[in-house]
N, C-alpha and C positions, 0 to 999 in steps of 0.2 A: 606258563601253564594256562591251558585253555580255562575259560570261565565256565562255571556252572549256570546252567539255565534256572532263573529264580524260581520259575513256576514248577520245574521238575524238582528242584530241592524242596521246595515246600509240599510237594505231593509225597514225599518219603513218609512223613508221619500219617498220611492218609492210608498209604498202602498197609501199615501195620494195622490201623483201626479197622480197615476194610477186610483184611485176612487173604485177599487174593488180587491179582492184579487186574481182573475183569471187574470186580467190584469197585477197586480203586479208581479205574478208568472212568467209570461212570460218574463218580464223585467229582473228578476233577476236569470232567468235560474233555476227555483225550479219548482216541482209541485204544484199545489194548496193545496194538502193535506199535503205537507212537509211545505209549508209557514204558512199554519193555525197551524200546530203543534208547529212550531217555534214561532208564536205570542203567543200561549198559555203559553210556557215556559216563555217568557218575561214578560207576564201578572202575572204569578205565582210569579216571582222575584219582580215584581213592587207592587204586591198585591192588584191589582185592574184592572179593564177592561180599555184597551187602545182605543178601537174602539167599536162604535155602528154600528151594522150589520142591514141592512135594505134591501128589495128587489131592491133598488135602488143602493145599493153598502155599503161602509163604510164611517164613519165620525169619526174623533177622538174625544176622550173625554178630558177634561181638562187636566188629567194626560197623555193622549196620545199626545197631543199637545207638552207637556213639553218634552217628550222623542223624539217626531219626530223632534223638534227643535234641541235637542242635536244630534241626528242622522244627521241632515243636517251639523251641525257644524263639526262632525267627518269625514263626507263624504268630506267636504271643506278641511279639514286639510290633507287627504289623497291625494287628487288631487293636493293640493298645494306642498306636498313632491314631487310628481311626476313631476310638472313642474320644481321646482328648481333643482332637480337632472338632469333632461334633460339638463339644462343650463350649468351644472358645470361637467358634464360627456361626454365623447366622446361616450359611448355606452348608448344609450337611454333605456327607457322603451319600451315594446312591445305594440304600440298604441291598438292593438286588444284585449287586455287582459282586462277584466272587474276588476274593483278596488276591488270589494267584494271577489275576488278568494284568496285574501291574508289573511290567517287565523291569529286569535288572538295568537294562539300557535307559529306561525313562527315570530310574531312580538316581542312577549315576549321573545322567545329566542334570536332575534336580540338585543333587549335592554340588556339582561343580558350579551351577548357576548361583547358588545360595552363597558359596564361598568366594566366587569371582566377582559377583555383581553385574555380569553381562553375559550373553550368548556368545560373542566372539571370544572374549576371555574363557568363557567356559569350554568353547571348542578347542582353543589353543591347549588349554590345560589336559583334555582327553584326547588330543590328537584327532579330532573329527572335524567335519566342515560344519560351518555355522548354520546353515539349514537344517542339518540332521540334528543339532541340539534343539533349535527352535521347534522343529516338528515334534521331537521327544516331549518337550515341555507343553505343547498343546495337546498332544495324545494323552498325556499324564492328567491334565485338568479335565479333559472329555472323559476318562475313564473313572475318575475320583468324583466329578461333579462339583470341583472347587476351582475358584480362580486363585491362583497361586502366586502371579506375577503381575507387576504393574510398571509400565515403562515410565522413566522419569529422566527427562533430558537425554543423555547419552548413556544411561545405566538401566538396569533392569532391578526393580526393587521387589525383593521376597517378602511376602507378608508372613505373619505369624504361622498361618497354616503349612506355608511352604518350609519354614525354618524347622517346625516340629517334624514335619514328614522327612525332611532331609536328615534330621538327626537320627531318627529310627532307621531310615534306609541305611545309614552307614553302620549303624549297630547290627543290622541284619547281615550285611556284608562281613562283618567282623565275626559273626556267629559262623558263617560258612567257612571262613578262612579256619577259624579254630577247630572247627569239626573235621576238616581234612587233615590238619596238623595232629589231632588226636589219633586219628586212623593211622597216619604215618609213623606216630610214635610208637603204637602197637607193634609196628613192623621193624621197630629198631633204629628208625630215622629221626634223630632228636634235632631237627631242624626248626623248631617252633620260634615264632617271632616274640622277641622281649623288647618292647619299645616303651621307653621310659622319658617322662618328662623330669628335668632336672632343674631345682631351684638352687640359688647360690650356696646355702649351707651343706648341700650334698655334693658339689662339684669337686671339691678338693680331695676328700678322703672316702666318705661313704659309699658314694656310687662308683669310683673307680675300683675300690677294694671287692664290691660286691659283684661287679660284672667279671673282674679277673677269677674270682672264685667260681663263679657260674661256668666259665669258659674251661676251667680245669676240669669239671665234671661233664660239660656237655660243649664240646669244642665246636660243634656244628650248628650251634644255636645262633639264630640271625639277631643280632642286637643292634637296636638303633637307639640313639639319645637326642632328645629334643631340648634345646637350650633358647630360652626366651621369656618374655614377661608371663606372669601367672595367668593372666586373663587369656592368653594364647594357649598355654598349656591345659588350662581348664576346659577350653573348647575342644582341643583335640582329644582330651580324656573322655568327655562327653560325646563325642562323635565316633569314639572307638579307634581313633589313629593312635593313640598311646594308652597303655593299660595301667600306668602308675604315675603319679607326681610324688617326687620325693623331695622334702624340704619343709620349711616352715608351714604349719598348719595355720588354717584361717579360723577365727572365732567371732561369730558363728559360721558354720559351712555356708559358702555362698548359694548352693543349690541343694534342693533335697533328694536330687537323683546320685549323691555321692556320699562316700563314707570315709572318715579320717581315722587312723590309727597312730596314736601318740607312741613314740619309740623314746625319746629322751628329751631333756631341756637343756638349753645352752645359752649362757648370759652373753652380753655385749661388753666388748672392752674398747678403750680408745686406742688406737694404733698410729703410730708416727714413724718417722725414720729414725735409724740408730744416730744418736748425736744431737736430737731435737733439744732446743733449749729448755723446753718444759720438762725435759727428764730429770732436771735438777731439783725439782719440786716433789717432795714425797706423795703428797696428796693435793693435786691442783684443785683451786676453787672453780665452781660454776662459772663465776663472773670471769676469770681468766680464760676459762676454756671457750667463753663465747667470744673472747677476741680472736681466737683462731680463725683461719679459713679452712673450711671443711669439705669433704667429699661425702655426699650423701646418696642414699639409695632413691629410686624413684618414688614419686608420690603414690599414695594410696597402698604402700607396702607396710608389713608390721615394723620393720626396721625404721622406716622413715616416721612413723607413729611414735615409736620410742624415743628417737632423737628429738622430736618436739616435747615429748612429755618429760624428758629429763630437764630441760631448762626451764618448762613451765612450772614444775613442782618447786623449783628453787627461785621462783619469781624473777627469772632472767630471762631477757628478751632472746628469742631464738636467732642464733647468727644468720645474717643475710648474705655473707660472702660464702656461698656454697656452689660446688660443682655437682651436678645430679649426674651420677654415673652407675649403672647396673653391672658393669664388667670389672670382675675381680682383677683380671690382668691389668686393665687400665688404672683402676684404682691403684693397685700396687706400684705402678710406675709413677702416678702423680705423687705418691707418699715418697718414693725414692729420691725424687728431685726436687722436693720443696719442704716447707714447715708445715704443710697442711696436715690435717688429722681426719680420721675416719672412724666410724663406728662399725665394728665388725666382730664376728664370733672368733674365739681362738683358733678352732680348728681351720678356719680360713686362711689363717696366716703362720701355721704351726711351723712349716718348713723356713720361712723366712725369719721368724724369730730364732729358730734353731741355728740358723748360719748368720744371724747377727746382722741382717739386712733391714729389718724392721723390728720395733719395740713396743711393747704394751706399756701405756701411761697409767700409772695408777692401778688401782683394783678393778675388778669387774663392776660395772655400774649397777647399783641396786635396783631391783624391780624391772630388770631388762630381760629376764629369761624369756627365750622363746620355745614353744612346743615344736619339736622337730618330729616329723613322722612320714606316713605314707598315705595317699589319697588314691582311691579306687573307684570305680562304679558300683553302685548297690546292685546286688544279684549277678555280678560278674562271676563267671565259672573259668579259672585258669586251666590250662594244658599242664601236662607233667613238669615241662621245662618251666613254664611260668610259675607253678607252684613253687618249685625249687628255688626260684630267683626270689619269691616273697619270703619264703623261710631264711634264705641267706640275709636278706635285708633285716628281717626281725630279730636275726642273732647278733646283728652289728650294735645292739644297744649294750 
């Protein structure tokens, strides 16, 4: 699909406030014919008229109101980025520079450079020539009045201003995409994107069941699932690349621009293979458990912290013979073929327990309940399909 010109998209809100194309054209420093042509291009992408034209001016259609609303949210994000950068940088933005003079191409180049750490890698990511990316970056610095990048050996270091601007730019593009999706939903095309970050506790049952249920109602929805460390998923969420993280919640939340919703609590249990020697003991003591070889989650995760806390509270040294593994599939394989143990949630191995391939050793460990829930961006407004998915997830408790 052809990409909307950012300047034209931001002008939608000005059209409504101005009440006529001629007045709006003056405000956005375009000729009336250029603005009219821009509006036609957006209407072509939307597949419907966005404004009713009368002798008294223009009024938005229902679809137009949707895109105008997203346009105002995008403009608000751009202005918020400028304010935050002014507060944190000694060199401020040029106050006389209209915000719509920043182009989509410049912002996409910025995002790619921040994410890849180099002009060449950014060019490869976007399928463009390296000089094109370099020129876009320099033009962006000139238009904003900010120094955004600094070369360091073979890489390009994006400073704090660049990182802030890149995140807001990505959120602006998300607003444009969602605006078009909402317009298409009104036309009966329920193809909106559902992009979810999935943490270990949601991979086996919660998320698969929710996606299956969603597609029964909206079979044309575009579903993508991101699997990886929490830090990567958090960045993707804050950049608008995904709209949910489902799994263990963080206490306290790591950033102020997200919000967490608790769904349920789940304890941790010790999982071993069927026939494990320890299964003959009703309640293994912590000292005996410390002698086992363990498969543990990555450092700085809630489950890893609980693993250490369990032995610490019993004045037992934390086991040293551990395999650090964040893959449930690999963990299950290691458990099947050895006498190792792992600290997991019952839902993660429910099917293995039912088929007697794995077993739970003793009772759930006390004080190991983790809060499972959904993390989204603050002020995020879902489309119809996205709202339906949220409701399905909430109903899984």
